[in-house]
PyMOL commands that place a pseudoatom at each C-alpha (Angstrom):
pseudoatom trace, name=CA, resn=ARG, resi=1, chain=A, elem=C, hetatm=0, pos=[-69.169, 2.360, -54.056]
pseudoatom trace, name=CA, resn=VAL, resi=2, chain=A, elem=C, hetatm=0, pos=[-68.097, -0.866, -52.239]
pseudoatom trace, name=CA, resn=LYS, resi=3, chain=A, elem=C, hetatm=0, pos=[-70.521, -4.191, -52.381]
pseudoatom trace, name=CA, resn=LEU, resi=4, chain=A, elem=C, hetatm=0, pos=[-69.916, -6.909, -50.044]
pseudoatom trace, name=CA, resn=VAL, resi=5, chain=A, elem=C, hetatm=0, pos=[-71.303, -10.804, -50.620]
pseudoatom trace, name=CA, resn=GLU, resi=6, chain=A, elem=C, hetatm=0, pos=[-70.903, -13.164, -47.919]
pseudoatom trace, name=CA, resn=SER, resi=7, chain=A, elem=C, hetatm=0, pos=[-71.090, -17.090, -48.392]
pseudoatom trace, name=CA, resn=GLY, resi=8, chain=A, elem=C, hetatm=0, pos=[-69.736, -20.091, -46.641]
pseudoatom trace, name=CA, resn=GLY, resi=9, chain=A, elem=C, hetatm=0, pos=[-72.373, -20.349, -43.734]
pseudoatom trace, name=CA, resn=GLY, resi=10, chain=A, elem=C, hetatm=0, pos=[-74.029, -23.544, -42.698]
pseudoatom trace, name=CA, resn=SER, resi=11, chain=A, elem=C, hetatm=0, pos=[-74.587, -25.995, -39.725]
pseudoatom trace, name=CA, resn=VAL, resi=12, chain=A, elem=C, hetatm=0, pos=[-71.663, -27.541, -38.094]
pseudoatom trace, name=CA, resn=GLN, resi=13, chain=A, elem=C, hetatm=0, pos=[-71.313, -29.588, -34.769]
pseudoatom trace, name=CA, resn=THR, resi=14, chain=A, elem=C, hetatm=0, pos=[-69.521, -28.231, -31.587]
pseudoatom trace, name=CA, resn=GLY, resi=15, chain=A, elem=C, hetatm=0, pos=[-65.516, -28.172, -32.125]
pseudoatom trace, name=CA, resn=GLY, resi=16, chain=A, elem=C, hetatm=0, pos=[-66.065, -27.860, -36.005]
pseudoatom trace, name=CA, resn=SER, resi=17, chain=A, elem=C, hetatm=0, pos=[-64.802, -25.333, -38.368]
pseudoatom trace, name=CA, resn=LEU, resi=18, chain=A, elem=C, hetatm=0, pos=[-66.097, -23.120, -40.975]
pseudoatom trace, name=CA, resn=ARG, resi=19, chain=A, elem=C, hetatm=0, pos=[-64.529, -20.538, -43.614]
pseudoatom trace, name=CA, resn=LEU, resi=20, chain=A, elem=C, hetatm=0, pos=[-66.587, -17.500, -44.554]
pseudoatom trace, name=CA, resn=PRO, resi=21, chain=A, elem=C, hetatm=0, pos=[-65.619, -15.472, -47.471]
pseudoatom trace, name=CA, resn=CYS, resi=22, chain=A, elem=C, hetatm=0, pos=[-66.529, -12.212, -48.293]
pseudoatom trace, name=CA, resn=SER, resi=23, chain=A, elem=C, hetatm=0, pos=[-66.418, -10.993, -51.973]
pseudoatom trace, name=CA, resn=VAL, resi=24, chain=A, elem=C, hetatm=0, pos=[-65.704, -7.548, -52.318]
pseudoatom trace, name=CA, resn=PHE, resi=25, chain=A, elem=C, hetatm=0, pos=[-66.503, -5.400, -55.334]
pseudoatom trace, name=CA, resn=GLY, resi=26, chain=A, elem=C, hetatm=0, pos=[-66.076, -1.894, -56.477]
pseudoatom trace, name=CA, resn=THR, resi=27, chain=A, elem=C, hetatm=0, pos=[-62.825, -0.408, -55.485]
pseudoatom trace, name=CA, resn=GLU, resi=28, chain=A, elem=C, hetatm=0, pos=[-59.434, -1.391, -54.070]
pseudoatom trace, name=CA, resn=MET, resi=29, chain=A, elem=C, hetatm=0, pos=[-59.545, -1.683, -50.355]
pseudoatom trace, name=CA, resn=ASN, resi=30, chain=A, elem=C, hetatm=0, pos=[-56.158, -0.737, -49.113]
pseudoatom trace, name=CA, resn=ASN, resi=31, chain=A, elem=C, hetatm=0, pos=[-57.295, 2.145, -47.558]
pseudoatom trace, name=CA, resn=TYR, resi=32, chain=A, elem=C, hetatm=0, pos=[-60.409, 0.689, -45.959]
pseudoatom trace, name=CA, resn=TYR, resi=33, chain=A, elem=C, hetatm=0, pos=[-61.184, -0.590, -42.675]
pseudoatom trace, name=CA, resn=MET, resi=34, chain=A, elem=C, hetatm=0, pos=[-62.755, -4.269, -43.081]
pseudoatom trace, name=CA, resn=GLY, resi=35, chain=A, elem=C, hetatm=0, pos=[-64.206, -6.803, -40.426]
pseudoatom trace, name=CA, resn=TRP, resi=36, chain=A, elem=C, hetatm=0, pos=[-66.562, -9.386, -39.620]
pseudoatom trace, name=CA, resn=PHE, resi=37, chain=A, elem=C, hetatm=0, pos=[-69.610, -8.866, -37.188]
pseudoatom trace, name=CA, resn=ARG, resi=38, chain=A, elem=C, hetatm=0, pos=[-72.334, -11.188, -35.906]
pseudoatom trace, name=CA, resn=GLN, resi=39, chain=A, elem=C, hetatm=0, pos=[-75.697, -11.040, -34.701]
pseudoatom trace, name=CA, resn=PRO, resi=40, chain=A, elem=C, hetatm=0, pos=[-76.653, -14.066, -32.086]
pseudoatom trace, name=CA, resn=PRO, resi=41, chain=A, elem=C, hetatm=0, pos=[-80.429, -14.819, -32.004]
pseudoatom trace, name=CA, resn=GLY, resi=42, chain=A, elem=C, hetatm=0, pos=[-82.309, -12.083, -30.151]
pseudoatom trace, name=CA, resn=LYS, resi=43, chain=A, elem=C, hetatm=0, pos=[-79.338, -9.975, -29.401]
pseudoatom trace, name=CA, resn=GLY, resi=44, chain=A, elem=C, hetatm=0, pos=[-77.348, -6.983, -31.164]
pseudoatom trace, name=CA, resn=ARG, resi=45, chain=A, elem=C, hetatm=0, pos=[-74.522, -6.948, -33.559]
pseudoatom trace, name=CA, resn=GLU, resi=46, chain=A, elem=C, hetatm=0, pos=[-71.013, -7.502, -32.233]
pseudoatom trace, name=CA, resn=ALA, resi=47, chain=A, elem=C, hetatm=0, pos=[-67.687, -7.453, -33.888]
pseudoatom trace, name=CA, resn=VAL, resi=48, chain=A, elem=C, hetatm=0, pos=[-65.629, -10.621, -34.411]
pseudoatom trace, name=CA, resn=ALA, resi=49, chain=A, elem=C, hetatm=0, pos=[-62.251, -9.443, -36.122]
pseudoatom trace, name=CA, resn=ARG, resi=50, chain=A, elem=C, hetatm=0, pos=[-61.148, -6.345, -37.902]
pseudoatom trace, name=CA, resn=ILE, resi=51, chain=A, elem=C, hetatm=0, pos=[-58.344, -6.026, -40.481]
pseudoatom trace, name=CA, resn=HIS, resi=52, chain=A, elem=C, hetatm=0, pos=[-56.767, -2.772, -41.908]
pseudoatom trace, name=CA, resn=SER, resi=53, chain=A, elem=C, hetatm=0, pos=[-53.727, -1.871, -43.992]
pseudoatom trace, name=CA, resn=ILE, resi=54, chain=A, elem=C, hetatm=0, pos=[-53.676, -4.891, -46.090]
pseudoatom trace, name=CA, resn=ASP, resi=55, chain=A, elem=C, hetatm=0, pos=[-51.117, -3.492, -48.536]
pseudoatom trace, name=CA, resn=SER, resi=56, chain=A, elem=C, hetatm=0, pos=[-48.395, -3.667, -45.769]
pseudoatom trace, name=CA, resn=GLY, resi=57, chain=A, elem=C, hetatm=0, pos=[-49.628, -7.127, -44.361]
pseudoatom trace, name=CA, resn=GLY, resi=58, chain=A, elem=C, hetatm=0, pos=[-52.732, -6.198, -42.526]
pseudoatom trace, name=CA, resn=THR, resi=59, chain=A, elem=C, hetatm=0, pos=[-53.163, -5.200, -38.936]
pseudoatom trace, name=CA, resn=VAL, resi=60, chain=A, elem=C, hetatm=0, pos=[-55.819, -7.421, -37.021]
pseudoatom trace, name=CA, resn=ARG, resi=61, chain=A, elem=C, hetatm=0, pos=[-57.881, -6.981, -34.008]
pseudoatom trace, name=CA, resn=HIS, resi=62, chain=A, elem=C, hetatm=0, pos=[-60.137, -9.500, -32.402]
pseudoatom trace, name=CA, resn=ALA, resi=63, chain=A, elem=C, hetatm=0, pos=[-62.949, -9.447, -30.341]
pseudoatom trace, name=CA, resn=HIS, resi=64, chain=A, elem=C, hetatm=0, pos=[-61.888, -10.780, -26.853]
pseudoatom trace, name=CA, resn=ASP, resi=65, chain=A, elem=C, hetatm=0, pos=[-64.187, -14.112, -27.023]
pseudoatom trace, name=CA, resn=THR, resi=66, chain=A, elem=C, hetatm=0, pos=[-63.004, -14.976, -30.528]
pseudoatom trace, name=CA, resn=LYS, resi=67, chain=A, elem=C, hetatm=0, pos=[-59.063, -14.519, -30.301]
pseudoatom trace, name=CA, resn=GLY, resi=68, chain=A, elem=C, hetatm=0, pos=[-57.381, -17.578, -30.760]
pseudoatom trace, name=CA, resn=ARG, resi=69, chain=A, elem=C, hetatm=0, pos=[-60.176, -19.566, -32.593]
pseudoatom trace, name=CA, resn=VAL, resi=70, chain=A, elem=C, hetatm=0, pos=[-60.492, -16.931, -35.205]
pseudoatom trace, name=CA, resn=THR, resi=71, chain=A, elem=C, hetatm=0, pos=[-58.353, -15.697, -38.076]
pseudoatom trace, name=CA, resn=ILE, resi=72, chain=A, elem=C, hetatm=0, pos=[-59.182, -12.742, -40.562]
pseudoatom trace, name=CA, resn=ALA, resi=73, chain=A, elem=C, hetatm=0, pos=[-57.233, -12.159, -43.806]
pseudoatom trace, name=CA, resn=TYR, resi=74, chain=A, elem=C, hetatm=0, pos=[-57.825, -10.425, -47.182]
pseudoatom trace, name=CA, resn=ASP, resi=75, chain=A, elem=C, hetatm=0, pos=[-56.876, -12.421, -50.245]
pseudoatom trace, name=CA, resn=ASN, resi=76, chain=A, elem=C, hetatm=0, pos=[-55.871, -9.683, -52.625]
pseudoatom trace, name=CA, resn=ASP, resi=77, chain=A, elem=C, hetatm=0, pos=[-56.003, -12.243, -55.564]
pseudoatom trace, name=CA, resn=LYS, resi=78, chain=A, elem=C, hetatm=0, pos=[-59.231, -13.543, -55.124]
pseudoatom trace, name=CA, resn=LYS, resi=79, chain=A, elem=C, hetatm=0, pos=[-60.824, -10.038, -53.529]
pseudoatom trace, name=CA, resn=THR, resi=80, chain=A, elem=C, hetatm=0, pos=[-62.148, -11.910, -50.744]
pseudoatom trace, name=CA, resn=LEU, resi=81, chain=A, elem=C, hetatm=0, pos=[-62.139, -11.225, -46.841]
pseudoatom trace, name=CA, resn=ASP, resi=82, chain=A, elem=C, hetatm=0, pos=[-62.015, -14.463, -45.129]
pseudoatom trace, name=CA, resn=LEU, resi=83, chain=A, elem=C, hetatm=0, pos=[-62.839, -15.460, -41.724]
pseudoatom trace, name=CA, resn=GLN, resi=84, chain=A, elem=C, hetatm=0, pos=[-61.702, -18.851, -40.604]
pseudoatom trace, name=CA, resn=MET, resi=85, chain=A, elem=C, hetatm=0, pos=[-63.423, -20.026, -37.442]
pseudoatom trace, name=CA, resn=ASN, resi=86, chain=A, elem=C, hetatm=0, pos=[-62.222, -23.028, -35.605]
pseudoatom trace, name=CA, resn=ASN, resi=87, chain=A, elem=C, hetatm=0, pos=[-63.424, -25.106, -32.335]
pseudoatom trace, name=CA, resn=LEU, resi=88, chain=A, elem=C, hetatm=0, pos=[-66.902, -23.710, -33.088]
pseudoatom trace, name=CA, resn=LYS, resi=89, chain=A, elem=C, hetatm=0, pos=[-69.258, -23.525, -29.906]
pseudoatom trace, name=CA, resn=PRO, resi=90, chain=A, elem=C, hetatm=0, pos=[-73.279, -23.286, -29.675]
pseudoatom trace, name=CA, resn=GLU, resi=91, chain=A, elem=C, hetatm=0, pos=[-72.819, -19.554, -28.686]
pseudoatom trace, name=CA, resn=ASP, resi=92, chain=A, elem=C, hetatm=0, pos=[-71.351, -18.813, -31.963]
pseudoatom trace, name=CA, resn=THR, resi=93, chain=A, elem=C, hetatm=0, pos=[-74.694, -19.393, -33.551]
pseudoatom trace, name=CA, resn=ALA, resi=94, chain=A, elem=C, hetatm=0, pos=[-75.513, -16.145, -35.344]
pseudoatom trace, name=CA, resn=ILE, resi=95, chain=A, elem=C, hetatm=0, pos=[-75.882, -14.278, -38.916]
pseudoatom trace, name=CA, resn=TYR, resi=96, chain=A, elem=C, hetatm=0, pos=[-72.389, -13.209, -39.776]
pseudoatom trace, name=CA, resn=TYR, resi=97, chain=A, elem=C, hetatm=0, pos=[-71.887, -9.944, -41.836]
pseudoatom trace, name=CA, resn=CYS, resi=98, chain=A, elem=C, hetatm=0, pos=[-68.823, -8.682, -43.369]
pseudoatom trace, name=CA, resn=ALA, resi=99, chain=A, elem=C, hetatm=0, pos=[-68.455, -4.748, -43.088]
pseudoatom trace, name=CA, resn=ALA, resi=100, chain=A, elem=C, hetatm=0, pos=[-66.120, -2.016, -44.469]
pseudoatom trace, name=CA, resn=GLY, resi=101, chain=A, elem=C, hetatm=0, pos=[-65.662, 1.494, -44.018]
pseudoatom trace, name=CA, resn=SER, resi=102, chain=A, elem=C, hetatm=0, pos=[-63.297, 4.295, -44.727]
pseudoatom trace, name=CA, resn=VAL, resi=103, chain=A, elem=C, hetatm=0, pos=[-63.152, 5.430, -40.934]
pseudoatom trace, name=CA, resn=GLU, resi=104, chain=A, elem=C, hetatm=0, pos=[-61.684, 3.175, -38.268]
pseudoatom trace, name=CA, resn=PHE, resi=105, chain=A, elem=C, hetatm=0, pos=[-63.748, 0.918, -36.357]
pseudoatom trace, name=CA, resn=GLY, resi=106, chain=A, elem=C, hetatm=0, pos=[-62.434, -1.796, -34.003]
pseudoatom trace, name=CA, resn=PRO, resi=107, chain=A, elem=C, hetatm=0, pos=[-63.479, -4.978, -32.135]
pseudoatom trace, name=CA, resn=ARG, resi=108, chain=A, elem=C, hetatm=0, pos=[-65.228, -2.939, -29.585]
pseudoatom trace, name=CA, resn=ALA, resi=109, chain=A, elem=C, hetatm=0, pos=[-67.234, -1.085, -31.787]
pseudoatom trace, name=CA, resn=TYR, resi=110, chain=A, elem=C, hetatm=0, pos=[-70.691, 0.241, -30.497]
pseudoatom trace, name=CA, resn=CYS, resi=111, chain=A, elem=C, hetatm=0, pos=[-73.428, -1.823, -31.888]
pseudoatom trace, name=CA, resn=THR, resi=112, chain=A, elem=C, hetatm=0, pos=[-77.328, -1.429, -31.777]
pseudoatom trace, name=CA, resn=ASP, resi=113, chain=A, elem=C, hetatm=0, pos=[-79.548, -4.327, -33.216]
pseudoatom trace, name=CA, resn=THR, resi=114, chain=A, elem=C, hetatm=0, pos=[-79.254, -3.108, -36.683]
pseudoatom trace, name=CA, resn=ASP, resi=115, chain=A, elem=C, hetatm=0, pos=[-75.842, -1.133, -36.927]
pseudoatom trace, name=CA, resn=CYS, resi=116, chain=A, elem=C, hetatm=0, pos=[-72.550, -0.685, -35.868]
pseudoatom trace, name=CA, resn=TYR, resi=117, chain=A, elem=C, hetatm=0, pos=[-70.592, 2.492, -35.643]
pseudoatom trace, name=CA, resn=ASP, resi=118, chain=A, elem=C, hetatm=0, pos=[-67.170, 3.594, -36.402]
pseudoatom trace, name=CA, resn=THR, resi=119, chain=A, elem=C, hetatm=0, pos=[-64.936, 5.721, -34.100]
pseudoatom trace, name=CA, resn=GLY, resi=120, chain=A, elem=C, hetatm=0, pos=[-66.230, 8.984, -35.736]
pseudoatom trace, name=CA, resn=GLY, resi=121, chain=A, elem=C, hetatm=0, pos=[-69.894, 7.882, -34.437]
pseudoatom trace, name=CA, resn=ARG, resi=122, chain=A, elem=C, hetatm=0, pos=[-71.274, 7.185, -37.848]
pseudoatom trace, name=CA, resn=PRO, resi=123, chain=A, elem=C, hetatm=0, pos=[-72.563, 3.761, -39.219]
pseudoatom trace, name=CA, resn=ILE, resi=124, chain=A, elem=C, hetatm=0, pos=[-70.205, 1.651, -40.869]
pseudoatom trace, name=CA, resn=ASP, resi=125, chain=A, elem=C, hetatm=0, pos=[-70.274, 2.430, -44.549]
pseudoatom trace, name=CA, resn=PHE, resi=126, chain=A, elem=C, hetatm=0, pos=[-70.925, -1.025, -46.342]
pseudoatom trace, name=CA, resn=TRP, resi=127, chain=A, elem=C, hetatm=0, pos=[-72.497, -4.203, -45.229]
pseudoatom trace, name=CA, resn=GLY, resi=128, chain=A, elem=C, hetatm=0, pos=[-73.153, -7.586, -46.885]
pseudoatom trace, name=CA, resn=GLN, resi=129, chain=A, elem=C, hetatm=0, pos=[-76.410, -9.167, -46.495]
pseudoatom trace, name=CA, resn=GLY, resi=130, chain=A, elem=C, hetatm=0, pos=[-75.122, -11.753, -44.130]
pseudoatom trace, name=CA, resn=THR, resi=131, chain=A, elem=C, hetatm=0, pos=[-74.862, -15.543, -43.755]
pseudoatom trace, name=CA, resn=GLN, resi=132, chain=A, elem=C, hetatm=0, pos=[-76.229, -17.985, -41.363]
pseudoatom trace, name=CA, resn=VAL, resi=133, chain=A, elem=C, hetatm=0, pos=[-73.956, -20.184, -38.911]
pseudoatom trace, name=CA, resn=THR, resi=134, chain=A, elem=C, hetatm=0, pos=[-75.458, -22.676, -36.638]
pseudoatom trace, name=CA, resn=VAL, resi=135, chain=A, elem=C, hetatm=0, pos=[-73.482, -24.688, -34.324]
pseudoatom trace, name=CA, resn=SER, resi=136, chain=A, elem=C, hetatm=0, pos=[-75.069, -27.521, -32.532]
pseudoatom trace, name=CA, resn=SER, resi=137, chain=A, elem=C, hetatm=0, pos=[-74.047, -29.229, -29.349]
for i in range(1, 137): cmd.bond("trace and resi %d" % i, "trace and resi %d" % (i + 1))
show_as sticks, trace
zoom trace
């Protein structure tokens, strides 16, 4: 079983940067899809970025409104899935969640208020508890 623990959230001003590490426990992640999602206040969850095939350099996919401002990477020494966010905007304010699954999910994953789904139509397997990011203008 996989356990995910996010950290690094906080409050920043517009234009600032944050790095969110997600500590991964339980198994080697070579064959998993891993990603970051977020849930803005009063809205459903949405994908931020996803990575796969970490043992061959990592294949990354970004959601359209974060590409260019967000970098996702897996640190195999520290066993963390890191999300680096730059040039933050107030609309980036959200709870950020780390997720992992054995079935593919992408940057346009279907999400409800409480869950997101892989390409097989099942809820993504593993989630962290979330970390709050607040961007003030």
